[in-house]
VOPAGU-2260 file (C-alpha; in pm, 1 decimal, decimal comma):
REM VOPAGU-2260
SITE   aa  ch    i         X         Y         Z
SITE  MET   A    0    1723,0   12203,4    8617,2
SITE  GLU   A    1    2022,1   12150,5    8844,0
SITE  PHE   A    2    2104,5   12522,7    8824,6
SITE  LEU   A    3    1746,7   12616,9    8918,4
SITE  LEU   A    4    1755,8   12374,8    9212,6
SITE  PHE   A    5    2085,6   12529,1    9332,3
SITE  VAL   A    6    1939,9   12880,5    9319,4
SITE  VAL   A    7    1626,9   12774,8    9509,6
SITE  CYS   A    8    1830,7   12594,6    9774,4
SITE  SER   A    9    2072,6   12887,4    9809,1
SITE  ASN   A   10    1786,8   13132,7    9856,0
SITE  SER   A   11    1630,2   12902,6   10112,4
SITE  VAL   A   12    1954,2   12879,4   10313,2
SITE  LEU   A   13    2010,3   13256,1   10303,7
SITE  SER   A   14    1650,4   13323,1   10409,9
SITE  SER   A   15    1679,4   13090,8   10707,1
SITE  ALA   A   16    2017,4   13235,3   10804,6
SITE  MET   A   17    1909,0   13598,3   10771,5
SITE  PRO   A   18    1754,0   13635,3   11123,0
SITE  VAL   A   19    2072,1   13494,9   11275,1
SITE  LEU   A   20    2288,9   13728,8   11070,5
SITE  GLN   A   21    2070,9   14023,5   11168,1
SITE  ARG   A   22    2103,0   13938,0   11536,7
SITE  ILE   A   23    2481,2   13903,3   11504,6
SITE  SER   A   24    2505,2   14237,9   11323,4
SITE  PHE   A   25    2291,1   14408,1   11587,5
SITE  ILE   A   26    2496,9   14267,0   11876,3
SITE  THR   A   27    2820,9   14366,5   11701,5
SITE  PHE   A   28    2688,8   14720,9   11651,3
SITE  ILE   A   29    2592,6   14752,5   12019,4
SITE  CYS   A   30    2933,7   14625,3   12132,1
SITE  LEU   A   31    3116,8   14868,6   11906,3
SITE  LEU   A   32    2898,3   15156,5   12022,4
SITE  PHE   A   33    2957,4   15072,4   12390,1
SITE  THR   A   34    3332,0   15038,2   12333,3
SITE  GLN   A   35    3351,3   15378,5   12166,0
SITE  GLN   A   36    3150,2   15547,7   12438,8
SITE  SER   A   37    3340,8   15385,2   12722,6
SITE  GLY   A   38    3670,1   15470,4   12554,7
SITE  ALA   A   39    3567,6   15830,5   12502,7
SITE  GLN   A   40    3455,8   15874,2   12864,3
SITE  CYS   A   41    3662,0   15649,7   13086,8
SITE  LEU   A   42    3622,0   15883,2   13389,3
SITE  CYS   A   43    3969,4   15778,2   13499,1
SITE  ALA   A   44    4168,0   16102,6   13530,2
SITE  ASP   A   45    4314,6   16268,6   13840,7
SITE  MET   A   46    4383,1   16609,1   13990,6
SITE  ARG   A   47    4739,7   16569,3   14119,1
SITE  PHE   A   48    4939,0   16788,4   14356,4
SITE  ARG   A   49    5296,0   16812,9   14476,0
SITE  ILE   A   50    5421,8   17028,5   14760,9
SITE  VAL   A   51    5740,6   17072,9   14958,9
SITE  VAL   A   52    5668,1   17068,3   15331,6
SITE  PRO   A   53    5975,2   17155,7   15543,9
SITE  GLY   A   54    6040,3   16913,4   15826,6
SITE  LEU   A   55    5808,7   16647,4   15682,6
SITE  GLN   A   56    5807,9   16330,2   15891,6
SITE  TYR   A   57    5646,8   16002,3   15791,0
SITE  ARG   A   58    5571,1   15691,0   15990,9
SITE  GLU   A   59    5329,7   15405,6   15922,5
SITE  GLY   A   60    5111,2   15601,6   15683,2
SITE  GLN   A   61    5097,5   15914,4   15897,0
SITE  THR   A   62    5279,2   16245,0   15855,7
SITE  ASN   A   63    5327,6   16530,1   16098,0
SITE  TYR   A   64    5139,7   16747,0   15846,6
SITE  ARG   A   65    4768,7   16678,6   15809,8
SITE  LEU   A   66    4567,4   16680,1   15488,4
SITE  HIS   A   67    4194,0   16741,1   15535,7
SITE  THR   A   68    3957,6   16714,8   15240,4
SITE  LEU   A   69    3676,6   16963,8   15299,1
SITE  THR   A   70    3469,9   16882,5   14990,1
SITE  ARG   A   71    3226,7   16596,9   15039,9
SITE  ASP   A   72    3201,2   16295,2   14809,5
SITE  ILE   A   73    3560,9   16316,8   14691,1
SITE  GLY   A   74    3733,7   15979,7   14674,5
SITE  PHE   A   75    4033,4   16045,0   14896,4
SITE  GLY   A   76    4088,0   15968,3   15262,5
SITE  ASN   A   77    4220,4   16233,8   15502,1
SITE  ASP   A   78    4554,6   16156,1   15655,9
SITE  HIS   A   79    4679,7   15822,0   15526,6
SITE  PHE   A   80    4969,7   15820,9   15283,4
SITE  TYR   A   81    5178,1   15554,2   15112,4
SITE  PRO   A   82    5559,1   15555,7   15104,1
SITE  SER   A   83    5546,6   15622,2   14727,7
SITE  GLN   A   84    5381,2   15958,4   14801,7
SITE  ILE   A   85    5672,1   16076,2   15016,2
SITE  LYS   A   86    6009,6   16174,2   14876,3
SITE  GLY   A   87    6232,2   16360,6   15119,8
SITE  ASP   A   88    6035,5   16667,6   15221,1
SITE  THR   A   89    5802,5   16645,7   14920,4
SITE  LEU   A   90    5446,5   16519,7   14948,5
SITE  SER   A   91    5241,8   16404,1   14646,6
SITE  PHE   A   92    4870,7   16328,2   14646,9
SITE  SER   A   93    4578,2   16321,6   14407,7
SITE  TYR   A   94    4200,1   16319,7   14377,2
SITE  PRO   A   95    4006,2   16128,6   14109,2
SITE  THR   A   96    3809,4   16373,8   13896,6
SITE  GLY   A   97    3547,0   16112,7   13805,6
SITE  GLY   A   98    3273,5   16279,3   13602,2
SITE  GLY   A   99    3430,6   16618,6   13672,9
SITE  ILE   A  100    3463,8   16830,5   13986,8
SITE  ASP   A  101    3316,5   17178,0   14015,1
SITE  THR   A  102    3479,3   17261,1   14348,5
SITE  LEU   A  103    3757,2   17088,9   14542,0
SITE  ILE   A  104    3865,5   17227,4   14879,8
SITE  PHE   A  105    4136,7   17085,2   15101,6
SITE  ARG   A  106    4356,9   17204,4   15385,0
SITE  ILE   A  107    4715,5   17118,7   15472,1
SITE  GLU   A  108    4787,3   17179,1   15838,7
SITE  SER   A  109    5133,4   17237,8   15977,9
SITE  PRO   A  110    5245,0   17071,2   16303,3
SITE  ASN   A  111    5276,5   17428,5   16428,1
SITE  ARG   A  112    4935,2   17496,5   16574,3
SITE  GLY   A  113    4722,1   17740,9   16381,0
SITE  LYS   A  114    4921,4   17739,6   16055,4
SITE  TYR   A  115    4751,6   17593,5   15752,6
SITE  MET   A  116    4725,8   17623,6   15377,2
SITE  GLN   A  117    4377,9   17603,2   15226,4
SITE  VAL   A  118    4340,9   17535,4   14854,7
SITE  TYR   A  119    4034,8   17583,6   14633,1
SITE  VAL   A  120    4034,0   17426,4   14285,6
SITE  LEU   A  121    3746,2   17490,2   14044,6
SITE  ASN   A  122    3613,9   17363,3   13711,6
SITE  MET   A  123    3785,8   17030,3   13646,8
SITE  HIS   A  124    3645,0   16831,7   13355,1
SITE  TYR   A  125    3627,5   16455,3   13324,9
SITE  ASP   A  126    3902,7   16255,3   13150,7
SITE  ILE   A  127    4162,9   16532,2   13182,9
SITE  ASP   A  128    4467,0   16486,4   13405,5
SITE  TYR   A  129    4548,7   16802,7   13601,1
SITE  PHE   A  130    4861,8   16882,4   13797,5
SITE  ILE   A  131    4958,7   17173,2   14021,8
SITE  ASP   A  132    5300,7   17204,6   14180,9
SITE  LEU   A  133    5210,3   17393,9   14496,3
SITE  THR   A  134    5581,4   17475,5   14546,4
SITE  THR   A  135    5649,4   17516,0   14921,3
SITE  PHE   A  136    5403,5   17507,3   15210,0
SITE  THR   A  137    5295,9   17866,2   15267,6
SITE  PRO   A  138    5010,8   17946,0   15508,7
SITE  GLY   A  139    4718,1   18120,0   15343,6
SITE  ALA   A  140    4425,2   18054,8   15108,1
SITE  TYR   A  141    4474,5   17995,0   14735,6
SITE  LEU   A  142    4235,3   17970,4   14442,0
SITE  PHE   A  143    4298,7   17783,4   14115,7
SITE  ASP   A  144    4020,0   17816,5   13859,7
SITE  TRP   A  145    4094,4   17591,4   13562,2
SITE  ALA   A  146    3843,0   17778,5   13346,3
SITE  SER   A  147    4047,0   18095,1   13394,4
SITE  ILE   A  148    4383,0   17915,0   13368,2
SITE  GLY   A  149    4274,3   17738,4   13048,4
SITE  ALA   A  150    4162,8   18067,7   12894,4
SITE  CYS   A  151    4503,2   18217,0   12979,5
SITE  GLN   A  152    4677,5   17922,2   12817,4
SITE  GLN   A  153    4474,1   17963,3   12502,1
SITE  ALA   A  154    4540,8   18337,3   12490,2
SITE  GLN   A  155    4914,8   18298,3   12554,4
SITE  ARG   A  156    5032,7   17989,6   12370,3
SITE  LYS   A  157    5393,7   17994,3   12472,1
SITE  ASP   A  158    5645,4   17786,9   12661,9
SITE  THR   A  159    5754,9   18056,8   12904,7
SITE  LEU   A  160    5610,9   18223,4   13211,4
SITE  VAL   A  161    5246,0   18316,7   13165,9
SITE  HIS   A  162    5102,5   18628,8   13330,4
SITE  CYS   A  163    4727,0   18651,3   13311,0
SITE  GLU   A  164    4452,1   18807,6   13521,1
SITE  GLY   A  165    4695,9   18891,4   13797,2
SITE  ALA   A  166    4833,8   18536,1   13825,6
SITE  GLY   A  167    5160,0   18389,6   13702,5
SITE  PHE   A  168    5250,1   18028,8   13628,4
SITE  LEU   A  169    5499,8   17812,0   13445,8
SITE  GLN   A  170    5373,3   17548,8   13204,4
SITE  LEU   A  171    5532,2   17216,7   13293,0
SITE  LYS   A  172    5445,0   17011,6   12987,2
SITE  LEU   A  173    5404,4   17153,2   12642,1
SITE  VAL   A  174    5249,0   17035,9   12320,4
SITE  ASP   A  175    5515,8   16957,5   12063,1
SITE  PRO   A  176    5543,4   17265,5   11834,9
SITE  GLN   A  177    5592,4   17022,0   11545,9
SITE  ASP   A  178    5244,2   16883,5   11603,6
SITE  PRO   A  179    5039,2   16971,4   11291,5
SITE  TYR   A  180    4750,3   17074,4   11516,7
SITE  TRP   A  181    4962,2   17311,0   11725,3
SITE  PRO   A  182    4872,3   17565,0   11856,7
SITE  GLN   A  183    4505,9   17462,6   11833,1
SITE  SER   A  184    4587,9   17166,3   12057,2
SITE  PHE   A  185    4774,6   17383,7   12307,6
SITE  VAL   A  186    4558,4   17278,4   12599,9
SITE  HIS   A  187    4741,8   17107,6   12881,7
SITE  HIS   A  188    4687,6   17126,4   13252,6
SITE  LEU   A  189    5018,7   17102,8   13434,2
SITE  ILE   A  190    5137,6   17421,6   13603,1
SITE  ARG   A  191    5364,6   17561,8   13871,9
SITE  PRO   A  192    5250,5   17893,6   14024,1
SITE  HIS   A  193    5511,7   18165,8   13989,9
SITE  PRO   A  194    5483,1   18300,9   14245,1
SITE  LEU   A  195    5237,2   18105,0   14457,4
SITE  GLN   A  196    5115,5   18429,7   14612,6
SITE  SER   A  197    4972,0   18537,4   14276,9
SITE  PHE   A  198    4697,3   18278,3   14335,9
SITE  SER   A  199    4628,4   18382,6   14693,9
SITE  ILE   A  200    4278,0   18489,4   14791,9
SITE  LYS   A  201    4288,9   18849,2   14896,2
SITE  LYS   A  202    4093,0   18923,5   15209,9
């Protein structure tokens, strides 16, 4: 009799607790799902640049060279820099890629009137950090298409100078050859043009 009463009471407690447990399980599932999705797509990467600009001068956030972002809705202001972005005659700056950028266009203007360097960068995906060492300020127009560069990297998985589709570049950070997924994981996005002119837009 006591055993039967225990079973009945236990079933009664479980039945009353079941809706609460179901709600807790559902909330836990939603939280885990949101965490996985937000972790997979943090939209927090950058397209970074570095360039040597001879005679660079810096004072109170301004330089004698001017950076003009020509693409709309890109989260970067035009001329203001922080001391951490200046090192000697080297200027560093970046643009957040957000949900990805199809086309980024900016211009670096020399204090010498009429001399500028215009850069076009295409096909940047979200959550991937990109880096281009633009070497030294050289007037002209230059095109960097990451779809093309990535295809070249996949076709030539090596740690030396890459020549592909008329362009040449050095790979600045390599996947560890000891990685068990190498070379399948040989996709990185840090380059130095060699030479810069190989990326110039021919008129």
